[in-house]
CHARMM-style PDB file with segment names, atoms N, HN, CA, C and O in Angstrom:
ATOM      1  N   MET     1       8.010   4.691 -13.512  1.00  0.00      PROA
ATOM      2  CA  MET     1       8.513   4.981 -12.196  1.00  0.00      PROA
ATOM      3  C   MET     1       7.646   6.085 -11.573  1.00  0.00      PROA
ATOM      4  O   MET     1       7.201   7.006 -12.258  1.00  0.00      PROA
ATOM      5  N   LEU     2       7.423   5.970 -10.273  1.00  0.00      PROA
ATOM      6  HN  LEU     2       7.785   5.223  -9.716  1.00  0.00      PROA
ATOM      7  CA  LEU     2       6.665   6.995  -9.568  1.00  0.00      PROA
ATOM      8  C   LEU     2       7.531   8.217  -9.336  1.00  0.00      PROA
ATOM      9  O   LEU     2       8.689   8.099  -8.936  1.00  0.00      PROA
ATOM     10  N   GLU     3       6.978   9.378  -9.585  1.00  0.00      PROA
ATOM     11  HN  GLU     3       6.037   9.474  -9.911  1.00  0.00      PROA
ATOM     12  CA  GLU     3       7.697  10.620  -9.341  1.00  0.00      PROA
ATOM     13  C   GLU     3       6.827  11.512  -8.461  1.00  0.00      PROA
ATOM     14  O   GLU     3       5.655  11.747  -8.753  1.00  0.00      PROA
ATOM     15  N   PHE     4       7.428  12.002  -7.376  1.00  0.00      PROA
ATOM     16  HN  PHE     4       8.380  11.811  -7.138  1.00  0.00      PROA
ATOM     17  CA  PHE     4       6.709  12.842  -6.436  1.00  0.00      PROA
ATOM     18  C   PHE     4       7.404  14.193  -6.309  1.00  0.00      PROA
ATOM     19  O   PHE     4       8.606  14.315  -6.540  1.00  0.00      PROA
ATOM     20  N   GLU     5       6.631  15.194  -5.941  1.00  0.00      PROA
ATOM     21  HN  GLU     5       5.654  15.095  -5.753  1.00  0.00      PROA
ATOM     22  CA  GLU     5       7.218  16.493  -5.657  1.00  0.00      PROA
ATOM     23  C   GLU     5       8.117  16.361  -4.435  1.00  0.00      PROA
ATOM     24  O   GLU     5       7.776  15.651  -3.489  1.00  0.00      PROA
ATOM     25  N   GLY     6       9.257  17.036  -4.447  1.00  0.00      PROA
ATOM     26  HN  GLY     6       9.534  17.612  -5.215  1.00  0.00      PROA
ATOM     27  CA  GLY     6      10.215  16.952  -3.356  1.00  0.00      PROA
ATOM     28  C   GLY     6       9.641  17.332  -2.008  1.00  0.00      PROA
ATOM     29  O   GLY     6      10.025  16.751  -0.993  1.00  0.00      PROA
ATOM     30  N   ARG     7       8.729  18.293  -1.970  1.00  0.00      PROA
ATOM     31  HN  ARG     7       8.417  18.765  -2.794  1.00  0.00      PROA
ATOM     32  CA  ARG     7       8.169  18.747  -0.689  1.00  0.00      PROA
ATOM     33  C   ARG     7       7.296  17.674  -0.033  1.00  0.00      PROA
ATOM     34  O   ARG     7       7.065  17.712   1.175  1.00  0.00      PROA
ATOM     35  N   TRP     8       6.813  16.720  -0.830  1.00  0.00      PROA
ATOM     36  HN  TRP     8       7.000  16.689  -1.811  1.00  0.00      PROA
ATOM     37  CA  TRP     8       5.984  15.648  -0.273  1.00  0.00      PROA
ATOM     38  C   TRP     8       6.785  14.730   0.642  1.00  0.00      PROA
ATOM     39  O   TRP     8       6.214  13.983   1.436  1.00  0.00      PROA
ATOM     40  N   ARG     9       8.088  14.787   0.530  1.00  0.00      PROA
ATOM     41  HN  ARG     9       8.552  15.394  -0.116  1.00  0.00      PROA
ATOM     42  CA  ARG     9       8.929  13.944   1.373  1.00  0.00      PROA
ATOM     43  C   ARG     9       8.770  14.316   2.847  1.00  0.00      PROA
ATOM     44  O   ARG     9       8.905  13.461   3.722  1.00  0.00      PROA
ATOM     45  N   PHE    10       8.487  15.573   3.117  1.00  0.00      PROA
ATOM     46  HN  PHE    10       8.377  16.268   2.405  1.00  0.00      PROA
ATOM     47  CA  PHE    10       8.392  16.048   4.492  1.00  0.00      PROA
ATOM     48  C   PHE    10       6.994  16.527   4.875  1.00  0.00      PROA
ATOM     49  O   PHE    10       6.695  16.690   6.058  1.00  0.00      PROA
ATOM     50  N   GLU    11       6.154  16.750   3.896  1.00  0.00      PROA
ATOM     51  HN  GLU    11       6.398  16.618   2.935  1.00  0.00      PROA
ATOM     52  CA  GLU    11       4.816  17.271   4.145  1.00  0.00      PROA
ATOM     53  C   GLU    11       3.819  16.564   3.243  1.00  0.00      PROA
ATOM     54  O   GLU    11       3.983  16.542   2.023  1.00  0.00      PROA
ATOM     55  N   SER    12       2.789  15.988   3.842  1.00  0.00      PROA
ATOM     56  HN  SER    12       2.656  16.005   4.833  1.00  0.00      PROA
ATOM     57  CA  SER    12       1.793  15.251   3.074  1.00  0.00      PROA
ATOM     58  C   SER    12       0.976  16.186   2.191  1.00  0.00      PROA
ATOM     59  O   SER    12       0.597  17.276   2.619  1.00  0.00      PROA
ATOM     60  N   PRO    13       0.705  15.759   0.956  1.00  0.00      PROA
ATOM     61  CA  PRO    13      -0.151  16.559   0.093  1.00  0.00      PROA
ATOM     62  C   PRO    13      -1.630  16.368   0.422  1.00  0.00      PROA
ATOM     63  O   PRO    13      -2.487  17.015  -0.179  1.00  0.00      PROA
ATOM     64  N   GLY    14      -1.934  15.476   1.380  1.00  0.00      PROA
ATOM     65  HN  GLY    14      -1.238  14.950   1.868  1.00  0.00      PROA
ATOM     66  CA  GLY    14      -3.322  15.194   1.742  1.00  0.00      PROA
ATOM     67  C   GLY    14      -3.742  13.833   1.217  1.00  0.00      PROA
ATOM     68  O   GLY    14      -2.920  13.079   0.698  1.00  0.00      PROA
ATOM     69  N   PRO    15      -5.014  13.524   1.352  1.00  0.00      PROA
ATOM     70  CA  PRO    15      -5.506  12.213   0.912  1.00  0.00      PROA
ATOM     71  C   PRO    15      -5.305  12.021  -0.594  1.00  0.00      PROA
ATOM     72  O   PRO    15      -5.377  12.971  -1.374  1.00  0.00      PROA
ATOM     73  N   VAL    16      -5.056  10.783  -0.976  1.00  0.00      PROA
ATOM     74  HN  VAL    16      -4.998  10.011  -0.342  1.00  0.00      PROA
ATOM     75  CA  VAL    16      -4.921  10.473  -2.397  1.00  0.00      PROA
ATOM     76  C   VAL    16      -6.304  10.191  -2.987  1.00  0.00      PROA
ATOM     77  O   VAL    16      -7.234   9.826  -2.268  1.00  0.00      PROA
ATOM     78  N   GLY    17      -6.421  10.362  -4.275  1.00  0.00      PROA
ATOM     79  HN  GLY    17      -5.666  10.659  -4.858  1.00  0.00      PROA
ATOM     80  CA  GLY    17      -7.689  10.110  -4.950  1.00  0.00      PROA
ATOM     81  C   GLY    17      -7.940   8.627  -5.161  1.00  0.00      PROA
ATOM     82  O   GLY    17      -7.030   7.808  -5.032  1.00  0.00      PROA
ATOM     83  N   ASN    18      -9.164   8.293  -5.481  1.00  0.00      PROA
ATOM     84  HN  ASN    18      -9.903   8.958  -5.586  1.00  0.00      PROA
ATOM     85  CA  ASN    18      -9.536   6.899  -5.722  1.00  0.00      PROA
ATOM     86  C   ASN    18      -8.752   6.288  -6.871  1.00  0.00      PROA
ATOM     87  O   ASN    18      -8.487   5.086  -6.866  1.00  0.00      PROA
ATOM     88  N   ASP    19      -8.372   7.105  -7.865  1.00  0.00      PROA
ATOM     89  HN  ASP    19      -8.587   8.081  -7.869  1.00  0.00      PROA
ATOM     90  CA  ASP    19      -7.596   6.581  -8.985  1.00  0.00      PROA
ATOM     91  C   ASP    19      -6.224   6.112  -8.524  1.00  0.00      PROA
ATOM     92  O   ASP    19      -5.698   5.132  -9.051  1.00  0.00      PROA
ATOM     93  N   VAL    20      -5.640   6.794  -7.552  1.00  0.00      PROA
ATOM     94  HN  VAL    20      -6.067   7.590  -7.123  1.00  0.00      PROA
ATOM     95  CA  VAL    20      -4.344   6.391  -7.007  1.00  0.00      PROA
ATOM     96  C   VAL    20      -4.485   5.080  -6.236  1.00  0.00      PROA
ATOM     97  O   VAL    20      -3.653   4.182  -6.369  1.00  0.00      PROA
ATOM     98  N   VAL    21      -5.531   4.978  -5.438  1.00  0.00      PROA
ATOM     99  HN  VAL    21      -6.207   5.707  -5.330  1.00  0.00      PROA
ATOM    100  CA  VAL    21      -5.797   3.748  -4.684  1.00  0.00      PROA
ATOM    101  C   VAL    21      -5.957   2.580  -5.652  1.00  0.00      PROA
ATOM    102  O   VAL    21      -5.400   1.506  -5.424  1.00  0.00      PROA
ATOM    103  N   TRP    22      -6.706   2.780  -6.720  1.00  0.00      PROA
ATOM    104  HN  TRP    22      -7.158   3.652  -6.905  1.00  0.00      PROA
ATOM    105  CA  TRP    22      -6.936   1.730  -7.710  1.00  0.00      PROA
ATOM    106  C   TRP    22      -5.624   1.289  -8.363  1.00  0.00      PROA
ATOM    107  O   TRP    22      -5.409   0.095  -8.572  1.00  0.00      PROA
ATOM    108  N   GLU    23      -4.749   2.243  -8.685  1.00  0.00      PROA
ATOM    109  HN  GLU    23      -4.924   3.213  -8.515  1.00  0.00      PROA
ATOM    110  CA  GLU    23      -3.466   1.902  -9.312  1.00  0.00      PROA
ATOM    111  C   GLU    23      -2.582   1.107  -8.355  1.00  0.00      PROA
ATOM    112  O   GLU    23      -1.910   0.168  -8.782  1.00  0.00      PROA
ATOM    113  N   PHE    24      -2.567   1.462  -7.076  1.00  0.00      PROA
ATOM    114  HN  PHE    24      -3.113   2.225  -6.729  1.00  0.00      PROA
ATOM    115  CA  PHE    24      -1.823   0.669  -6.099  1.00  0.00      PROA
ATOM    116  C   PHE    24      -2.393  -0.743  -6.009  1.00  0.00      PROA
ATOM    117  O   PHE    24      -1.645  -1.718  -5.939  1.00  0.00      PROA
ATOM    118  N   GLN    25      -3.708  -0.846  -6.013  1.00  0.00      PROA
ATOM    119  HN  GLN    25      -4.315  -0.053  -6.070  1.00  0.00      PROA
ATOM    120  CA  GLN    25      -4.351  -2.155  -5.928  1.00  0.00      PROA
ATOM    121  C   GLN    25      -3.969  -3.013  -7.132  1.00  0.00      PROA
ATOM    122  O   GLN    25      -3.674  -4.198  -6.978  1.00  0.00      PROA
ATOM    123  N   LYS    26      -3.973  -2.430  -8.315  1.00  0.00      PROA
ATOM    124  HN  LYS    26      -4.213  -1.468  -8.440  1.00  0.00      PROA
ATOM    125  CA  LYS    26      -3.591  -3.175  -9.515  1.00  0.00      PROA
ATOM    126  C   LYS    26      -2.131  -3.638  -9.436  1.00  0.00      PROA
ATOM    127  O   LYS    26      -1.813  -4.766  -9.813  1.00  0.00      PROA
ATOM    128  N   LEU    27      -1.257  -2.770  -8.948  1.00  0.00      PROA
ATOM    129  HN  LEU    27      -1.515  -1.854  -8.642  1.00  0.00      PROA
ATOM    130  CA  LEU    27       0.151  -3.122  -8.815  1.00  0.00      PROA
ATOM    131  C   LEU    27       0.329  -4.272  -7.821  1.00  0.00      PROA
ATOM    132  O   LEU    27       1.055  -5.226  -8.098  1.00  0.00      PROA
ATOM    133  N   ILE    28      -0.321  -4.181  -6.688  1.00  0.00      PROA
ATOM    134  HN  ILE    28      -0.911  -3.405  -6.464  1.00  0.00      PROA
ATOM    135  CA  ILE    28      -0.223  -5.231  -5.667  1.00  0.00      PROA
ATOM    136  C   ILE    28      -0.763  -6.549  -6.206  1.00  0.00      PROA
ATOM    137  O   ILE    28      -0.182  -7.603  -5.945  1.00  0.00      PROA
ATOM    138  N   GLU    29      -1.857  -6.511  -6.947  1.00  0.00      PROA
ATOM    139  HN  GLU    29      -2.329  -5.655  -7.159  1.00  0.00      PROA
ATOM    140  CA  GLU    29      -2.416  -7.735  -7.534  1.00  0.00      PROA
ATOM    141  C   GLU    29      -1.433  -8.383  -8.508  1.00  0.00      PROA
ATOM    142  O   GLU    29      -1.334  -9.608  -8.564  1.00  0.00      PROA
ATOM    143  N   ARG    30      -0.714  -7.574  -9.266  1.00  0.00      PROA
ATOM    144  HN  ARG    30      -0.795  -6.578  -9.220  1.00  0.00      PROA
ATOM    145  CA  ARG    30       0.288  -8.123 -10.192  1.00  0.00      PROA
ATOM    146  C   ARG    30       1.407  -8.805  -9.423  1.00  0.00      PROA
ATOM    147  O   ARG    30       1.879  -9.870  -9.820  1.00  0.00      PROA
ATOM    148  N   ILE    31       1.830  -8.194  -8.328  1.00  0.00      PROA
ATOM    149  HN  ILE    31       1.447  -7.329  -8.006  1.00  0.00      PROA
ATOM    150  CA  ILE    31       2.891  -8.772  -7.509  1.00  0.00      PROA
ATOM    151  C   ILE    31       2.406 -10.057  -6.845  1.00  0.00      PROA
ATOM    152  O   ILE    31       3.176 -11.008  -6.707  1.00  0.00      PROA
ATOM    153  N   CYS    32       1.153 -10.096  -6.437  1.00  0.00      PROA
ATOM    154  HN  CYS    32       0.527  -9.323  -6.549  1.00  0.00      PROA
ATOM    155  CA  CYS    32       0.593 -11.284  -5.779  1.00  0.00      PROA
ATOM    156  C   CYS    32       0.638 -12.514  -6.676  1.00  0.00      PROA
ATOM    157  O   CYS    32       0.666 -13.639  -6.178  1.00  0.00      PROA
ATOM    158  N   GLY    33       0.644 -12.320  -7.965  1.00  0.00      PROA
ATOM    159  HN  GLY    33       0.621 -11.406  -8.370  1.00  0.00      PROA
ATOM    160  CA  GLY    33       0.707 -13.446  -8.888  1.00  0.00      PROA
ATOM    161  C   GLY    33       2.061 -14.137  -8.895  1.00  0.00      PROA
ATOM    162  O   GLY    33       2.221 -15.181  -9.529  1.00  0.00      PROA
ATOM    163  N   GLN    34       3.044 -13.562  -8.191  1.00  0.00      PROA
ATOM    164  HN  GLN    34       2.914 -12.715  -7.676  1.00  0.00      PROA
ATOM    165  CA  GLN    34       4.397 -14.094  -8.215  1.00  0.00      PROA
ATOM    166  C   GLN    34       4.749 -14.952  -7.010  1.00  0.00      PROA
ATOM    167  O   GLN    34       5.770 -15.639  -7.031  1.00  0.00      PROA
ATOM    168  N   ASP    35       3.932 -14.934  -5.956  1.00  0.00      PROA
ATOM    169  HN  ASP    35       3.102 -14.377  -5.938  1.00  0.00      PROA
ATOM    170  CA  ASP    35       4.283 -15.663  -4.737  1.00  0.00      PROA
ATOM    171  C   ASP    35       3.024 -15.885  -3.903  1.00  0.00      PROA
ATOM    172  O   ASP    35       1.910 -15.765  -4.413  1.00  0.00      PROA
ATOM    173  N   ASP    36       3.196 -16.200  -2.649  1.00  0.00      PROA
ATOM    174  HN  ASP    36       4.101 -16.297  -2.235  1.00  0.00      PROA
ATOM    175  CA  ASP    36       2.091 -16.441  -1.730  1.00  0.00      PROA
ATOM    176  C   ASP    36       1.265 -15.158  -1.550  1.00  0.00      PROA
ATOM    177  O   ASP    36       1.743 -14.180  -0.974  1.00  0.00      PROA
ATOM    178  N   ARG    37       0.039 -15.176  -2.042  1.00  0.00      PROA
ATOM    179  HN  ARG    37      -0.349 -15.970  -2.510  1.00  0.00      PROA
ATOM    180  CA  ARG    37      -0.822 -13.987  -2.048  1.00  0.00      PROA
ATOM    181  C   ARG    37      -1.018 -13.389  -0.660  1.00  0.00      PROA
ATOM    182  O   ARG    37      -0.853 -12.181  -0.487  1.00  0.00      PROA
ATOM    183  N   LYS    38      -1.363 -14.201   0.328  1.00  0.00      PROA
ATOM    184  HN  LYS    38      -1.496 -15.182   0.188  1.00  0.00      PROA
ATOM    185  CA  LYS    38      -1.620 -13.677   1.674  1.00  0.00      PROA
ATOM    186  C   LYS    38      -0.367 -13.016   2.254  1.00  0.00      PROA
ATOM    187  O   LYS    38      -0.449 -11.947   2.859  1.00  0.00      PROA
ATOM    188  N   TYR    39       0.778 -13.647   2.070  1.00  0.00      PROA
ATOM    189  HN  TYR    39       0.845 -14.516   1.579  1.00  0.00      PROA
ATOM    190  CA  TYR    39       2.033 -13.088   2.572  1.00  0.00      PROA
ATOM    191  C   TYR    39       2.290 -11.701   1.975  1.00  0.00      PROA
ATOM    192  O   TYR    39       2.653 -10.768   2.691  1.00  0.00      PROA
ATOM    193  N   ILE    40       2.100 -11.576   0.672  1.00  0.00      PROA
ATOM    194  HN  ILE    40       1.805 -12.334   0.091  1.00  0.00      PROA
ATOM    195  CA  ILE    40       2.348 -10.300  -0.002  1.00  0.00      PROA
ATOM    196  C   ILE    40       1.352  -9.247   0.463  1.00  0.00      PROA
ATOM    197  O   ILE    40       1.733  -8.104   0.717  1.00  0.00      PROA
ATOM    198  N   LEU    41       0.073  -9.624   0.578  1.00  0.00      PROA
ATOM    199  HN  LEU    41      -0.236 -10.552   0.371  1.00  0.00      PROA
ATOM    200  CA  LEU    41      -0.923  -8.665   1.053  1.00  0.00      PROA
ATOM    201  C   LEU    41      -0.599  -8.181   2.465  1.00  0.00      PROA
ATOM    202  O   LEU    41      -0.733  -6.994   2.763  1.00  0.00      PROA
ATOM    203  N   GLU    42      -0.174  -9.097   3.329  1.00  0.00      PROA
ATOM    204  HN  GLU    42      -0.065 -10.061   3.087  1.00  0.00      PROA
ATOM    205  CA  GLU    42       0.186  -8.716   4.701  1.00  0.00      PROA
ATOM    206  C   GLU    42       1.412  -7.810   4.709  1.00  0.00      PROA
ATOM    207  O   GLU    42       1.501  -6.891   5.523  1.00  0.00      PROA
ATOM    208  N   HSD    43       2.341  -8.062   3.821  1.00  0.00      PROA
ATOM    209  HN  HSD    43       2.268  -8.808   3.159  1.00  0.00      PROA
ATOM    210  CA  HSD    43       3.532  -7.220   3.720  1.00  0.00      PROA
ATOM    211  C   HSD    43       3.137  -5.772   3.405  1.00  0.00      PROA
ATOM    212  O   HSD    43       3.558  -4.841   4.092  1.00  0.00      PROA
ATOM    213  N   PHE    44       2.329  -5.598   2.367  1.00  0.00      PROA
ATOM    214  HN  PHE    44       1.987  -6.355   1.810  1.00  0.00      PROA
ATOM    215  CA  PHE    44       1.887  -4.249   2.005  1.00  0.00      PROA
ATOM    216  C   PHE    44       1.037  -3.634   3.113  1.00  0.00      PROA
ATOM    217  O   PHE    44       1.182  -2.455   3.437  1.00  0.00      PROA
ATOM    218  N   LYS    45       0.159  -4.435   3.685  1.00  0.00      PROA
ATOM    219  HN  LYS    45       0.042  -5.393   3.422  1.00  0.00      PROA
ATOM    220  CA  LYS    45      -0.724  -3.945   4.753  1.00  0.00      PROA
ATOM    221  C   LYS    45       0.097  -3.380   5.919  1.00  0.00      PROA
ATOM    222  O   LYS    45      -0.236  -2.326   6.460  1.00  0.00      PROA
ATOM    223  N   SER    46       1.157  -4.075   6.300  1.00  0.00      PROA
ATOM    224  HN  SER    46       1.428  -4.931   5.861  1.00  0.00      PROA
ATOM    225  CA  SER    46       1.975  -3.603   7.423  1.00  0.00      PROA
ATOM    226  C   SER    46       2.646  -2.271   7.103  1.00  0.00      PROA
ATOM    227  O   SER    46       2.727  -1.396   7.966  1.00  0.00      PROA
ATOM    228  N   TYR    47       3.126  -2.109   5.878  1.00  0.00      PROA
ATOM    229  HN  TYR    47       3.061  -2.819   5.177  1.00  0.00      PROA
ATOM    230  CA  TYR    47       3.767  -0.855   5.502  1.00  0.00      PROA
ATOM    231  C   TYR    47       2.757   0.288   5.370  1.00  0.00      PROA
ATOM    232  O   TYR    47       3.046   1.419   5.762  1.00  0.00      PROA
ATOM    233  N   PHE    48       1.580  -0.003   4.823  1.00  0.00      PROA
ATOM    234  HN  PHE    48       1.345  -0.922   4.505  1.00  0.00      PROA
ATOM    235  CA  PHE    48       0.551   1.042   4.736  1.00  0.00      PROA
ATOM    236  C   PHE    48       0.079   1.456   6.125  1.00  0.00      PROA
ATOM    237  O   PHE    48      -0.191   2.635   6.353  1.00  0.00      PROA
ATOM    238  N   ALA    49      -0.026   0.519   7.049  1.00  0.00      PROA
ATOM    239  HN  ALA    49       0.194  -0.439   6.864  1.00  0.00      PROA
ATOM    240  CA  ALA    49      -0.431   0.842   8.417  1.00  0.00      PROA
ATOM    241  C   ALA    49       0.601   1.756   9.070  1.00  0.00      PROA
ATOM    242  O   ALA    49       0.248   2.738   9.722  1.00  0.00      PROA
ATOM    243  N   THR    50       1.876   1.426   8.891  1.00  0.00      PROA
ATOM    244  HN  THR    50       2.163   0.628   8.361  1.00  0.00      PROA
ATOM    245  CA  THR    50       2.936   2.263   9.451  1.00  0.00      PROA
ATOM    246  C   THR    50       2.885   3.665   8.858  1.00  0.00      PROA
ATOM    247  O   THR    50       2.990   4.654   9.583  1.00  0.00      PROA
ATOM    248  N   ALA    51       2.724   3.749   7.545  1.00  0.00      PROA
ATOM    249  HN  ALA    51       2.638   2.946   6.956  1.00  0.00      PROA
ATOM    250  CA  ALA    51       2.665   5.054   6.881  1.00  0.00      PROA
ATOM    251  C   ALA    51       1.471   5.877   7.360  1.00  0.00      PROA
ATOM    252  O   ALA    51       1.538   7.105   7.420  1.00  0.00      PROA
ATOM    253  N   ALA    52       0.381   5.191   7.699  1.00  0.00      PROA
ATOM    254  HN  ALA    52       0.327   4.194   7.651  1.00  0.00      PROA
ATOM    255  CA  ALA    52      -0.824   5.881   8.166  1.00  0.00      PROA
ATOM    256  C   ALA    52      -0.772   6.167   9.663  1.00  0.00      PROA
ATOM    257  O   ALA    52      -1.650   6.842  10.200  1.00  0.00      PROA
ATOM    258  N   GLY    53       0.260   5.652  10.338  1.00  0.00      PROA
ATOM    259  HN  GLY    53       0.973   5.103   9.901  1.00  0.00      PROA
ATOM    260  CA  GLY    53       0.379   5.879  11.774  1.00  0.00      PROA
ATOM    261  C   GLY    53      -0.587   5.041  12.591  1.00  0.00      PROA
ATOM    262  O   GLY    53      -0.978   5.433  13.690  1.00  0.00      PROA
ATOM    263  N   THR    54      -0.974   3.889  12.058  1.00  0.00      PROA
ATOM    264  HN  THR    54      -0.657   3.570  11.165  1.00  0.00      PROA
ATOM    265  CA  THR    54      -1.903   3.011  12.774  1.00  0.00      PROA
ATOM    266  C   THR    54      -1.224   1.680  13.088  1.00  0.00      PROA
ATOM    267  O   THR    54      -0.192   1.344  12.508  1.00  0.00      PROA
ATOM    268  N   GLN    55      -1.810   0.944  13.996  1.00  0.00      PROA
ATOM    269  HN  GLN    55      -2.649   1.217  14.467  1.00  0.00      PROA
ATOM    270  CA  GLN    55      -1.289  -0.356  14.391  1.00  0.00      PROA
ATOM    271  C   GLN    55      -1.586  -1.388  13.319  1.00  0.00      PROA
ATOM    272  O   GLN    55      -2.674  -1.392  12.744  1.00  0.00      PROA
ATOM    273  N   TYR    56      -0.639  -2.253  13.048  1.00  0.00      PROA
ATOM    274  HN  TYR    56       0.245  -2.250  13.515  1.00  0.00      PROA
ATOM    275  CA  TYR    56      -0.827  -3.341  12.093  1.00  0.00      PROA
ATOM    276  C   TYR    56      -1.282  -4.594  12.816  1.00  0.00      PROA
ATOM    277  O   TYR    56      -0.673  -5.000  13.806  1.00  0.00      PROA
ATOM    278  N   TYR    57      -2.339  -5.203  12.331  1.00  0.00      PROA
ATOM    279  HN  TYR    57      -2.833  -4.873  11.527  1.00  0.00      PROA
ATOM    280  CA  TYR    57      -2.838  -6.474  12.859  1.00  0.00      PROA
ATOM    281  C   TYR    57      -2.959  -7.444  11.701  1.00  0.00      PROA
ATOM    282  O   TYR    57      -3.683  -7.169  10.744  1.00  0.00      PROA
ATOM    283  N   PRO    58      -2.262  -8.579  11.764  1.00  0.00      PROA
ATOM    284  CA  PRO    58      -2.377  -9.548  10.660  1.00  0.00      PROA
ATOM    285  C   PRO    58      -3.769 -10.148  10.581  1.00  0.00      PROA
ATOM    286  O   PRO    58      -4.459 -10.290  11.591  1.00  0.00      PROA
ATOM    287  N   SER    59      -4.163 -10.492   9.385  1.00  0.00      PROA
ATOM    288  HN  SER    59      -3.602 -10.377   8.566  1.00  0.00      PROA
ATOM    289  CA  SER    59      -5.469 -11.106   9.149  1.00  0.00      PROA
ATOM    290  C   SER    59      -5.344 -12.614   9.149  1.00  0.00      PROA
ATOM    291  O   SER    59      -4.272 -13.160   8.888  1.00  0.00      PROA
ATOM    292  N   SER    60      -6.444 -13.281   9.443  1.00  0.00      PROA
ATOM    293  HN  SER    60      -7.314 -12.837   9.656  1.00  0.00      PROA
ATOM    294  CA  SER    60      -6.429 -14.741   9.438  1.00  0.00      PROA
ATOM    295  C   SER    60      -6.624 -15.312   8.035  1.00  0.00      PROA
ATOM    296  O   SER    60      -6.325 -16.481   7.792  1.00  0.00      PROA
ATOM    297  N   ASN    61      -7.131 -14.482   7.103  1.00  0.00      PROA
ATOM    298  HN  ASN    61      -7.374 -13.532   7.300  1.00  0.00      PROA
ATOM    299  CA  ASN    61      -7.298 -14.931   5.730  1.00  0.00      PROA
ATOM    300  C   ASN    61      -7.145 -13.749   4.788  1.00  0.00      PROA
ATOM    301  O   ASN    61      -6.975 -12.617   5.242  1.00  0.00      PROA
ATOM    302  N   GLU    62      -7.202 -13.992   3.493  1.00  0.00      PROA
ATOM    303  HN  GLU    62      -7.340 -14.911   3.125  1.00  0.00      PROA
ATOM    304  CA  GLU    62      -6.970 -12.941   2.500  1.00  0.00      PROA
ATOM    305  C   GLU    62      -8.054 -11.888   2.439  1.00  0.00      PROA
ATOM    306  O   GLU    62      -7.783 -10.753   2.048  1.00  0.00      PROA
ATOM    307  N   SER    63      -9.259 -12.226   2.810  1.00  0.00      PROA
ATOM    308  HN  SER    63      -9.480 -13.148   3.128  1.00  0.00      PROA
ATOM    309  CA  SER    63     -10.349 -11.251   2.685  1.00  0.00      PROA
ATOM    310  C   SER    63     -10.350 -10.301   3.850  1.00  0.00      PROA
ATOM    311  OT1 SER    63     -11.196  -9.409   3.919  1.00  0.00      PROA
TER     312      SER     63
END
């Protein structure tokens, strides 16, 4: 289970390291094996865009 410092709930600790990005990518890839890959990738993409404060635009393909 992911555990975060309580203060991170209201204040960003800053950019995450490449190791964190890689672990998220591995987790998403595992989930993609369970259903429609493009749908799952778009789902995560929309939430990451919202978290980053940017506009979400769906892709026409998986790449």
